[in-house]
Structures are given as structure tokens and as C-alpha cells.
C-alpha positions in Angstrom: -49.6 -52.8 32.9 -46.0 -53.6 34.1 -45.6 -55.7 30.9 -46.8 -52.9 28.6 -44.4 -50.4 30.3 -41.4 -53.0 30.3 -42.6 -53.5 26.7 -42.6 -49.5 26.1 -39.1 -49.6 27.8 -37.6 -52.0 25.3 -39.0 -50.6 22.3 -37.5 -47.3 23.5 -34.2 -48.6 24.1 -33.8 -50.5 21.3 -34.8 -47.4 18.8 -32.2 -45.6 20.9 -29.6 -48.5 20.3 -30.7 -48.4 16.7 -30.2 -45.2 16.4 -27.0 -44.7 18.2 -25.9 -47.6 15.6 -27.5 -46.3 12.7 -25.9 -42.8 13.3 -22.5 -44.5 14.3 -22.5 -46.2 11.0 -23.4 -43.3 9.0 -20.7 -41.1 10.4 -18.3 -44.2 10.0 -19.3 -44.3 6.2 -19.0 -40.8 5.8 -15.6 -40.6 7.8 -14.2 -43.1 5.1 -15.7 -41.1 2.5 -13.4 -38.0 3.7 -10.1 -39.9 3.2 -9.6 -38.7 0.0 -11.4 -35.2 0.5 -8.8 -34.7 3.2 -5.8 -35.6 1.2 -7.2 -32.7 -0.9 -7.5 -30.3 1.5 -4.4 -30.6 3.4 -2.2 -30.5 0.4 -4.4 -27.6 -1.1 -1.7 -25.2 -2.2 -2.9 -21.5 -2.9 0.5 -20.3 -4.1 0.7 -22.9 -7.3 -0.6 -20.3 -9.4 0.1 -19.3 -13.0 2.1 -15.9 -12.9 2.0 -13.6 -15.9 5.3 -11.1 -16.0 5.7 -7.6 -17.7 9.1 -7.4 -20.1 10.9 -6.1 -17.0 10.0 -9.2 -14.8 7.4 -7.3 -12.6 4.1 -9.4 -11.9 1.2 -8.5 -14.1 -1.3 -11.0 -13.3 -2.1 -14.2 -11.7 -4.3 -17.3 -12.1 -5.0 -20.2 -10.0 -8.1 -22.4 -9.8 -9.8 -20.5 -6.9 -9.6 -17.5 -8.9 -8.1 -15.6 -6.0 -4.6 -13.9 -5.4 -2.8 -15.2 -2.3 -0.8 -13.6 0.2 0.7 -15.0 3.3 -1.0 -14.2 6.6 2.0 -12.1 7.6 1.1 -9.5 4.9 -2.4 -9.3 5.7 -3.1 -6.3 7.7 -3.7 -7.2 11.7 -6.9 -5.3 11.9 -8.3 -7.5 8.8 -7.4 -10.7 10.7 -8.9 -9.5 13.8 -12.0 -8.0 11.9 -12.8 -11.4 10.1 -12.5 -13.6 13.4 -14.9 -11.5 15.4 -17.3 -11.4 12.6 -16.9 -15.2 11.9 -15.4 -17.2 14.8 -14.9 -15.1 18.1 -13.1 -17.9 19.5 -11.2 -19.3 16.6 -8.2 -19.9 18.5 -9.7 -21.3 21.6 -12.2 -23.9 20.5 -11.5 -27.2 18.3 -12.7 -27.5 14.9 -16.3 -27.1 15.7 -18.0 -24.8 18.2 -20.2 -27.3 20.1 -22.4 -24.5 21.8 -22.7 -22.3 18.1 -24.0 -26.0 16.6 -26.5 -26.4 19.2 -28.0 -22.9 18.8 -27.8 -23.6 15.0 -29.7 -26.9 15.4 -32.5 -25.4 17.8 -33.2 -22.6 15.1 -32.8 -25.6 12.2 -35.8 -27.4 14.2 -37.8 -24.5 14.8 -37.6 -23.3 11.1 -38.7 -27.1 10.0 -35.2 -27.0 7.6 -31.7 -27.4 7.6 -30.0 -23.9 7.8 -26.4 -23.0 7.8 -25.4 -21.4 11.1 -22.9 -21.8 13.8 -19.9 -23.0 11.4 -16.5 -22.2 12.6 -13.8 -20.8 10.2 -12.5 -24.1 9.6 -16.0 -25.6 8.6 -16.5 -22.4 6.6 -13.0 -23.2 5.0 -13.9 -26.8 4.2 -17.0 -25.9 2.5 -15.5 -23.2 0.7 -12.7 -25.1 -0.5 -14.4 -28.4 -1.3 -17.9 -28.9 -0.5 -20.7 -28.0 -2.5 -23.7 -25.4 -0.9 -26.3 -28.0 -0.8 -27.8 -28.1 2.6 -28.4 -31.7 3.3 -27.3 -33.8 6.5 -24.9 -35.8 4.7 -23.0 -32.6 3.6 -23.1 -31.0 7.1 -21.9 -34.3 8.3 -18.8 -34.2 6.0 -18.0 -30.9 6.9 -17.9 -31.6 10.8 -15.8 -34.5 10.1 -13.6 -32.8 7.4 -12.8 -29.7 9.9 -11.9 -31.9 12.7 -9.7 -34.0 10.5 -8.1 -30.8 9.2 -7.3 -29.3 12.3 -5.0 -32.3 13.0 -3.0 -31.7 9.9 -2.9 -27.9 9.6 -2.4 -25.3 12.3 -4.9 -22.6 13.3 -2.6 -19.8 11.3 -2.6 -22.3 8.3 -6.3 -22.8 8.3 -6.9 -18.9 9.1 -4.6 -17.9 5.7 -6.2 -20.3 3.4 -9.4 -19.0 4.6 -8.5 -15.4 4.0 -7.2 -16.1 0.7 -10.1 -18.1 -0.9 -13.1 -16.5 1.1 -15.8 -14.5 -1.5 -16.2 -11.0 -0.7 -18.3 -10.1 -3.5 -18.1 -7.9 -6.5 -15.9 -10.9 -8.2 -13.2 -10.6 -5.5 -11.8 -14.2 -4.3 -9.5 -13.6 -1.2 -8.6 -10.7 0.7 -6.0 -9.1 -1.3 -8.3 -9.2 -4.1 -11.1 -7.7 -1.9 -8.6 -5.0 -0.9 -7.9 -3.9 -4.7 -11.6 -4.2 -5.7 -13.0 -2.0 -2.9 -10.0 0.2 -1.9 -7.5 0.1 -4.4 -4.9 -0.8 -1.9 -3.1 -4.2 -0.8 -4.7 -6.3 2.2 -1.7 -5.3 4.4 -2.5 -1.6 4.2 -6.2 -2.0 5.2 -7.2 0.6 7.8 -9.6 -0.5 10.7 -12.5 0.6 9.0 -11.9 -0.7 5.9 -11.0 -4.4 7.5 -14.5 -4.0 9.3 -16.5 -3.3 6.1 -14.4 -6.1 4.4 -15.0 -8.5 7.2 -19.0 -7.8 7.2 -19.1 -9.1 3.4 -18.7 -12.7 3.6 -22.0 -13.7 5.0 -23.9 -12.2 2.5 -21.6 -10.4 -0.4 -24.5 -9.2 -2.5 -26.8 -7.8 0.2 -23.9 -6.0 2.3 -22.1 -4.7 -0.8 -20.9 -1.1 -0.3 -21.0 -0.3 -4.2 -24.8 -1.6 -4.3 -26.3 -1.3 -0.7 -24.1 1.0 1.1 -26.5 1.8 4.1 -26.6 -2.1 4.6 -23.1 -2.2 4.4 -22.3 0.5 7.0 -24.7 -1.2 9.6 -23.1 -4.4 9.0 -19.5 -2.8 9.3 -20.7 -1.1 12.9 -21.6 -4.6 13.7 -18.4 -5.9 13.2 -16.6 -3.2 15.0 -19.4 -4.1 18.0 -17.9 -7.4 17.9 -14.3 -6.5 17.9 -14.9 -4.5 21.2 -16.7 -7.3 22.8 -13.7 -9.7 21.8 -11.5 -7.1 23.1 -9.6 -6.4 19.8 -10.2 -2.7 20.0 -11.5 -0.3 22.7 -14.3 1.9 22.4 -12.2 4.8 21.4 -10.6 3.1 18.4 -14.2 1.8 17.4 -15.5 5.4 17.5 -12.6 6.9 15.5 -13.7 4.1 12.9 -16.7 5.2 12.6 -16.1 8.6 12.3 -13.4 8.0 9.3 -14.3 8.4 5.8 -14.4 5.4 3.6 -13.5 5.9 0.0 -14.6 3.3 -2.3 -11.8 3.0 -5.2 -11.7 0.3 -7.7 -7.6 -0.4 -8.4 -6.9 0.8 -11.7 -5.9 -2.0 -14.3 -4.1 -1.1 -17.5 -3.3 -4.0 -19.2 -6.5 -6.5 -19.4 -6.9 -6.6 -23.1 -3.3 -7.9 -23.1 -3.6 -10.1 -20.1 -6.9 -11.6 -21.6 -5.5 -12.4 -25.1 -2.3 -14.1 -23.3 -4.8 -15.7 -21.1 -7.0 -17.1 -23.8 -3.9 -17.8 -26.0 -2.7 -20.4 -23.0 -6.0 -21.9 -22.2 -6.6 -22.8 -25.9 -3.0 -24.1 -26.5 -2.6 -26.0 -23.0 -5.8 -26.4 -21.4 -7.9 -25.1 -18.6 -6.1 -27.2 -16.0 -2.8 -26.1 -16.9 -3.8 -22.5 -16.8 -5.1 -22.5 -13.3 -3.6 -25.5 -11.8 -0.1 -25.7 -13.6 1.9 -23.3 -12.0 3.5 -21.6 -14.9 5.8 -18.6 -15.4 4.4 -16.5 -18.4 6.7 -14.1 -19.4 5.1 -11.3 -21.7 6.4 -8.6 -24.2 4.3 -6.1 -22.1 6.0 -2.6 -21.4 4.4 -1.7 -18.3 5.0 1.9 -18.5 3.8 2.1 -22.3 0.8 0.0 -21.0 -0.4 2.4 -18.8 0.4 5.2 -20.6 -1.6 3.8 -23.6 -4.8 2.9 -21.6 -4.7 6.7 -20.5 -4.2 8.0 -23.7 -6.9 6.0 -25.2 -9.2 7.2 -22.5 -8.2 10.8 -22.5 -8.6 11.0 -26.2 -12.0 9.5 -26.2 -13.4 11.8 -23.2 -11.9 15.0 -24.9 -13.8 14.4 -27.9 -16.9 13.9 -26.1 -16.4 17.0 -23.9 -15.6 14.9 -20.8 -18.7 12.4 -21.2 -18.3 9.1 -22.5 -21.1 8.1 -24.9 -20.3 4.7 -26.4 -17.5 5.9 -28.8 -14.4 3.4 -28.6 -10.7 3.1 -29.2 -7.9 0.9 -29.6 -4.2 1.0 -29.6 -1.7 -1.2 -30.4 2.3 -0.6 -29.9 5.0 -2.9 -31.3 8.8 -2.9 -31.3 9.7 -2.9 -35.1 13.1 -4.8 -35.0 11.6 -7.9 -32.7 7.7 -7.9 -32.9 7.5 -7.6 -29.4 3.9 -6.3 -28.3 4.5 -3.3 -26.1 1.3 -2.2 -25.2 -2.4 -3.0 -26.3 -5.5 -1.4 -25.7 -8.9 -3.0 -27.1 -11.6 -0.4 -26.1 -12.6 2.3 -23.5 -13.0 0.4 -20.6 -12.4 -3.6 -20.5 -14.9 -3.8 -17.4 -17.8 -2.6 -19.5 -16.4 -4.5 -22.7 -14.2 -7.3 -22.8 -14.3 -7.0 -27.2 -10.9 -6.6 -28.2 -10.9 -3.9 -30.9 -7.3 -4.1 -31.6 -7.3 -7.7 -32.6 -11.0 -8.8 -33.4 -12.5 -5.7 -34.8 -12.5 -5.6 -38.8 -13.0 -1.9 -39.7 -12.2 0.6 -43.3 -8.9 1.7 -43.2 -9.4 4.6 -45.4 -6.5 6.2 -46.4 -4.2 4.4 -43.8 -4.1 1.5 -46.7 -2.4 3.6 -49.5 1.0 3.1 -48.3 0.4 -0.5 -49.6 -0.4 0.9 -53.2 2.5 3.1 -53.0 5.1 0.4 -52.1 3.8 -1.6 -54.9 4.7 1.1 -57.2 8.1 1.5 -56.0 8.7 -2.2 -56.4 7.4 -1.9 -59.8 9.9 0.8 -60.8 7.9 4.1 -59.7 9.7 6.9 -58.2 8.3 9.1 -55.3 8.9 11.9 -58.1 7.3 10.4 -60.6 4.2 12.3 -61.9 0.4 11.4 -61.4 -2.5 13.0 -62.9 -5.0 14.5 -60.3 -7.8 15.1 -62.3 -11.5 14.6 -62.3 -12.4 10.8 -63.5 -15.8 9.0 -63.8 -16.2 5.0 -64.1 -19.7 3.5 -65.3 -20.3 0.0 -63.8 -23.2 -1.7 -64.9 -25.3 1.6 -65.7 -24.1 2.8 -62.0 -21.7 6.0 -62.2 -18.8 6.5 -59.6 -16.8 9.7 -59.7 -14.6 9.6 -56.8 -13.7 12.9 -55.2 -10.8 14.1 -53.0 -11.4 15.0 -49.6 -11.1 19.1 -50.1 -13.2 18.9 -53.3 -10.4 20.3 -55.4 -7.8 18.7 -57.8 -4.4 19.6 -58.1 -3.4 18.1 -61.8 0.1 17.2 -61.8 1.4 15.8 -58.5 4.2 13.8 -57.5 3.7 10.2 -55.8 5.2 11.7 -52.7 2.6 14.5 -52.6 -0.3 12.2 -53.5 0.7 10.3 -50.3 1.5 12.8 -48.1 -1.9 14.6 -48.8 -3.8 11.6 -49.2 -5.3 12.5 -52.8 -7.6 9.8 -53.3 -8.1 10.4 -57.2 -4.5 10.5 -58.2 -4.0 7.3 -55.8 -7.1 5.5 -57.9 -5.0 6.1 -61.1 -2.0 4.8 -59.6 -3.7 1.5 -58.7 -5.0 1.3 -62.3 -1.3 1.8 -63.2 0.0 -1.2 -60.9 -2.9 -3.4 -61.0 -5.3 -4.6 -58.1 -3.7 -8.1 -58.2 -0.1 -6.9 -57.4 -1.4 -4.8 -54.5 -3.5 -7.6 -53.0 -0.4 -9.7 -53.5 1.9 -7.3 -51.5 -0.7 -6.8 -49.0 -0.6 -10.5 -48.1 3.3 -10.2 -48.3 2.9 -7.2 -45.3 0.5 -9.8 -43.4 -2.9 -8.2 -44.2 -5.0 -11.6 -44.1 -8.6 -9.6 -44.4 -10.4 -10.3 -47.4 -9.8 -7.4 -50.0 -12.1 -6.6 -52.6 -10.9 -7.0 -56.4 -12.3 -3.4 -57.6 -11.0 0.3 -57.3 -12.3 1.0 -54.0 -9.4 -0.8 -52.3 -7.6 2.9 -53.2 -10.1 4.1 -50.5 -9.6 1.4 -47.9 -13.4 0.6 -48.6 -12.9 -2.9 -46.7 -12.3 -4.7 -43.5 -9.3 -4.9 -41.7 -7.7 -5.2 -38.0 -5.6 -2.7 -36.2 -2.9 -5.8 -35.8 -2.8 -6.2 -39.7 -1.9 -2.9 -40.1 0.6 -2.2 -37.4 2.5 -5.4 -38.8 2.5 -4.1 -42.0 4.0 -0.5 -41.3 6.1 -2.4 -39.0 7.5 -3.9 -42.3 7.9 -0.4 -43.9 10.0 0.5 -40.6 12.3 -2.4 -41.0 13.0 -1.2 -44.7 11.1 -4.4 -45.7 11.3 -6.9 -42.8 8.0 -8.1 -41.6 8.1 -9.0 -38.1 6.1 -11.7 -36.4 3.9 -10.0 -33.6 5.0 -11.6 -30.3 3.2 -11.4 -27.1 5.0 -14.1 -25.1 8.7 -14.7 -25.1 8.6 -17.8 -23.3 6.7 -20.0 -20.7 8.0 -22.0 -18.1 6.3 -25.2 -16.2 6.6 -25.3 -12.3 9.7 -27.5 -12.8 11.4 -24.7 -14.6 11.2 -26.6 -17.8 11.0 -24.0 -20.7 7.8 -25.4 -22.9 7.5 -22.8 -25.0 9.9 -19.9 -26.2 9.4 -17.2 -29.0 12.1 -15.7 -30.8 11.9 -12.6 -33.2 11.2 -13.9 -36.5 11.7 -11.5 -39.7 10.6 -12.0 -43.2 11.9 -10.0 -46.2 8.7 -9.0 -47.9 10.1 -6.3 -50.3 13.5 -4.8 -51.2 15.3 -2.7 -48.9 15.5 0.2 -50.8 11.8 0.2 -51.6 11.3 -0.3 -47.8 13.4 3.1 -47.3 11.6 5.0 -49.8 8.4 4.2 -48.5 9.4 5.3 -45.0 10.8 8.3 -46.4 7.5 9.0 -48.3 5.6 8.4 -45.1 7.9 11.0 -43.4 6.5 13.6 -45.7 3.0 12.6 -44.3 4.6 14.3 -41.1 6.7 17.3 -42.8 4.0 18.7 -45.3 0.8 16.2 -45.0 -2.4 15.3 -43.0 0.1 14.0 -40.2 1.3 17.6 -39.8 0.1 17.9 -36.0 2.8 15.2 -35.2 5.6 17.5 -35.8 5.0 18.8 -32.2 6.8 15.8 -30.8 9.9 17.0 -32.7 11.2 13.1 -33.3 12.3 11.4 -36.4 8.6 9.5 -37.4 6.5 8.5 -40.3 3.0 7.7 -40.7 -0.5 7.9 -42.3 -3.8 9.1 -41.0 -6.7 7.4 -42.5 -11.0 8.1 -42.7 -13.5 6.3 -43.9 -16.6 7.4 -45.8 -18.8 9.5 -43.6 -16.4 9.7 -40.9 -17.2 6.3 -39.4 -13.6 5.1 -38.9 -10.5 7.4 -37.9 -6.8 6.1 -37.9 -3.5 7.2 -37.5 -0.6 4.5 -37.8 2.9 5.8 -37.3 6.5 5.1 -36.2 9.9 6.0 -35.1 13.4 4.1 -35.9 12.4 1.6 -33.2 8.5 1.5 -32.4 5.0 1.6 -34.3 1.9 2.2 -32.9 -1.5 2.5 -34.2 -4.5 4.1 -33.2 -8.3 3.2 -34.2 -11.5 5.2 -33.0 -15.0 4.6 -33.8 -18.4 3.3 -32.6 -18.8 -0.3 -32.9 -22.1 -0.2 -34.8 -20.4 2.2 -37.3 -22.2 5.1 -37.0 -20.3 8.4 -37.7 -17.8 9.7 -35.4 -19.1 13.2 -36.4 -18.7 15.6 -39.6 -15.2 16.5 -40.0 -13.6 14.2 -37.5 -11.0 12.4 -39.8 -7.8 10.4 -38.7 -5.9 13.6 -38.1 -8.6 15.2 -35.8 -9.7 11.9 -33.8 -6.6 9.4 -34.0 -3.5 11.2 -34.4 -4.1 13.4 -31.3 -4.2 10.0 -29.3 -1.1 8.5 -30.8 0.7 11.9 -30.1 -0.2 11.8 -26.6 1.1 8.1 -26.1 4.3 8.4 -28.6 5.4 11.2 -25.9 5.8 9.1 -23.6 7.0 6.0 -25.6 9.5 8.2 -27.6 11.1 9.6 -24.6 14.8 9.5 -24.9 14.5 8.4 -28.4 16.5 10.6 -30.9 17.6 7.9 -33.8 17.2 8.3 -37.5 16.2 7.0 -40.6 19.4 6.1 -42.0 19.9 5.4 -45.3 20.7 1.5 -45.6 24.3 1.3 -47.1 23.8 -1.9 -49.1 21.0 -0.2 -50.9 21.8 3.1 -51.3 23.1 2.5 -55.2 19.3 0.9 -55.9 17.6 4.0 -54.0 19.5 6.4 -56.2 18.4 4.5 -59.2 14.5 4.5 -58.1 14.9 8.4 -57.4 16.0 9.2 -60.9 12.7 7.5 -61.8 11.0 7.5 -65.2 10.6 11.3 -65.0 14.1 12.2 -64.3 13.6 14.7 -62.0 16.7 14.2 -60.0 15.2 15.4 -56.7 16.7 13.5 -53.5 14.6 12.3 -50.6 11.9 15.0 -50.8 11.2 17.2 -48.1 12.2 14.5 -45.5 16.2 14.2 -45.8 18.1 11.3 -43.9 18.4 13.3 -41.0 16.7 16.3 -39.1 
């Protein structure tokens, strides 16, 4: 019996020795594995971000590999710091990298459940997992977590670890880090969080989807109460402060962002050209052309205009706006849809919609280049075309005909039949050629329906074309980015204004002058309320499916489109003048603030302009109803 007992003891001791040796070898191997991981963690720099700047130098966006908006610990509300410690690791500043008693409690629970479950992790351990380790629940990963946490606390201070944790932990609703969380839930900065707001946020990392105040407000409130009670127990607040926090009204509010379509376009450009790693880890400084004031105004104008059309209810109607500085090509504002969060499709750049009469100025410019005068006569009378036994009898919007009209009047009042006759005179090939020179790259059909804008085109193309009118024949290259600087200060890309002569200065001035008549006496008369020197053109497609207004001052060009993505009608009588022009006016009130420039006659082209004005009819009229100055 004694022999058996000794044998049993030998076996037990041997097993224990093997277990200890095996465990030691296992942890030693894991320890060696963590060397490169430690280097990665200890050198982790949240502040190596690519930053986008507006034209005035203000930061408008930030991108890094953690998709967070990092802020230093000193810029985080003390309430938030206390709340997260109370909720996640009460004795963070007192214990080492691991909390032994918490680990033991978690181990006992794991054994009772018969599986490995997360629990008992300190903030340091959670940071290690968040920054490097995978979420898999295995002994090997847990061992790496413990070892890395131990080694990390030997190279970083507690404050540095807490800083990294608060800037990387996930709070749900797409918010990584406390700054983004504060903006997502309360439309404020992390430094301005109140006690009750901090407690609500501190309760989210444990289970962001379950405790989301947007999806499960009751559970979020219950979790907030838990955090407040933990703060009392930890001595961070007293019971009166907790009770005041419980009585306080919490208002959820997402921070309004105005430049998402603009920022997303620039982001995609950089990612496509330089790669994802450069975008998120390159520490670039990207100087955009966005005017933050105009961008905010553009977003509000589109949203207000859409809601007004639908009596305050959004029903899927979309809008887009693009504003460009004519002399430089700098894009100052861009709105690609009613709401970026619900649709990221950029209708200012990606959508191809029928321009309607907004394309007509291209036809009239072609005529001027061929020697026509704004005062030449067109015939506005019924006309019938037969194509392969099909009859087309184009009509004017009002359903009437005016007989003889000048080119100026036909453009100002958007007379369809007179424009079709002009297209026949100048030739479809010539019009398409001029459209290409003006920057219109979309497919244009080789038929007379071109006069009615029957093909798809982007808002960007039209704005560039009208910018060429504004510049009296100089087409600008659209620029969204002025320059990109790498982390060492080296300029890796710089875009300077590029202007290309696409028509004579004389005809450029005259088409602009004719487009001023659209405002003075034509379909754009509503814009006279601005009391500014402006020119432009309305556009409406058949069935009232698309509404446009493209207009400009001597400095900036702005285009607006309104319609449904599926091409259904906006509504009977919903023309560009009724739908798009009010949005344009609302935006331009702000954009033209302080601008009083004139469309001056270019001195070098004065003689040629006078020759053209005499025209083949020699009427002798000078500049119609839109003189050089007002």
C-alpha cells in the first residue's frame, strides 16, 4: 500500500512539474512572440493622422488607421476620465498591468461556464486587445494579452495608457474614441462633457450595441445609473452629484457635418492615387479649396429647399449643388444629396441627368462663334419632323409661338422651337464640338433633341462650362485640392489654376451678356431679388423630372439640380425656375455677400464685340437689356 501511495505521489509531482515546465515553456514562447508586438504598441502614435484643411486653414477632417479623432488627455472632461475608470477598472492607478483578484474571479466564472469568456481585464489589457490582438477567445490570445499588458506598463505611463485607451475604444454608432463619441451622441467636444453625459458614454464600451441610447434608451439609462453608482463607490462623486446627474435631462444630438460629400471625394482621390496606407498612416496634410462658410450654407440651402418643396416632409427628393470660383477653378462648396448619412451617392459628380434648357447656351455660343449676333432674328413658328414614319412636332413650354424673335430673346425666354431652328443652322457636329471644348464629356446624341437637353450630363460638367462663359472663354480646371504635404513637410502634389481658351473673348462676353437677359427679362427673373450682377439659365426636362439652375456672378459659378434618383416626376409645373432657382438664390445670398463687381467689357475685344453686335441684320442694338453695369 505504501508503495502504491509513493507511486501515486511521484506521478502527481511529476505531473505538476510537467505542468509547471510546460506552462513555463508556453509562456516563454508567448513572451518571445510579443517582442515585435510590444514594439508596435509602444510606438503606436494616434496623432499620425492625415488631416484635411479648409481654404482658411481650419481642420475639417482627420483620418488614421483607428478611424478616430484623437485628443490629448488634458482635453477630455475630468468627468469622463473618472466615469470610464469607475466603469472599467476602478483601481487602474493602483494595481499593476493585471488585476489578480479580477482575473481569479473571471477564471472561476470561465470554469463554471465551461468556456473561455472575457472578464476581469484591466484598462491596459483592453488597450492591448483594442490596438493589436484579435477578438478570438483562446488561452494563447489571453496569455499574449497578459504578457503584453505587463510589458507595456514598463514602457508607458498610466496616463499614456489611459490616453490611448480613451482615444481608441469603440463607443458604438461608428464612434471610435471619446472625441468622436461626444460628437456622435451630444454634438460637442469631449472636453465639454457633463457628468451625466460622461456616465452614459462610459457605459457603452462593454456592449455598444446593447446599451446604445439611440436603439435601446432604457438599457442605456440603466447602464448609466450603474456607472454613476460605481463612481460614488469609488469616491469620484458624492451622492448629491449622482442624484443631480440622474435628474438632468440628456439630449441626444449628432454633430452637424456640412462637407461630407466634399471630404469623401477628396478622401477617395487620395486613396485611389496614393493607397490606403498613405491615407490612414501617412500623416499627410491636405489643403482643400473648400470655403467652410459657403459649404455650410450650401448644405442648409439644399435641405431647406427640398423640405419647402415637400411641406416640411422629406420624401426622397434629392438635390445637388456645386460652387466654383471661376477664375481659379477652386471648388468652394459641394453638396451631393439631401443627406450624406442616408445616401453617399454624389449627385454633383456621379449622376447623369437631362439638362433640359440648361444646355441651350452651348448652342447659342456656337452660333456667336459662327458670326451670329444676339440681335439676329430667329423664326418661332410650328415645325414638324418625320423620322421613319414617326412625327415629331416640338412645342414651346407655354404652348404658343412668337413669330420673329432675336437670339437674345429666344435664350432669355427659353424658346424651344426657335432654338431647334438655330441648331439646324449651326449644325449638330459644331455644337457637340463646342460642348467638348467647354468640358462636357458625356455622350451627346446626334439629333435635334440636343436643343432640348435630352441626354445625361453631370452638374460638374455644366458648372465648368458656365465658368468658361463667366471667364469670357477661359475654361478652368476644377480643383478640390490645392496641395498635399507629407509628414516630413515635402509637397507631394500641388494644383495651381489652369485656364484654357475655348472660345473668343468677344463671344464669351456676349453669351454672358445674353445670360444676363435671362435674369432681367427671362425665366430667371426671380434672381433679381438678389440685386446683384448675375447671369444664368434655368433647365427643366420633359415630364418635370429634372430641375436646374446654373448661374454666376463675375467671381463664382453655382449650379443646382433637383430631382428623384429614379427619374420620376417632381410634380406638374415644377420647373427649374420654381424648384432649383430658389435654392440657388438662398445660397447665393450668402455667397455674394459684399460682392458688387460688374461684367465689364473686355477692352481688347471691344471692337470685335461691336462688329458681332451689328450682325447680319444690322439692328444696331447695343447689349440688349443687360448693359455693362447696373
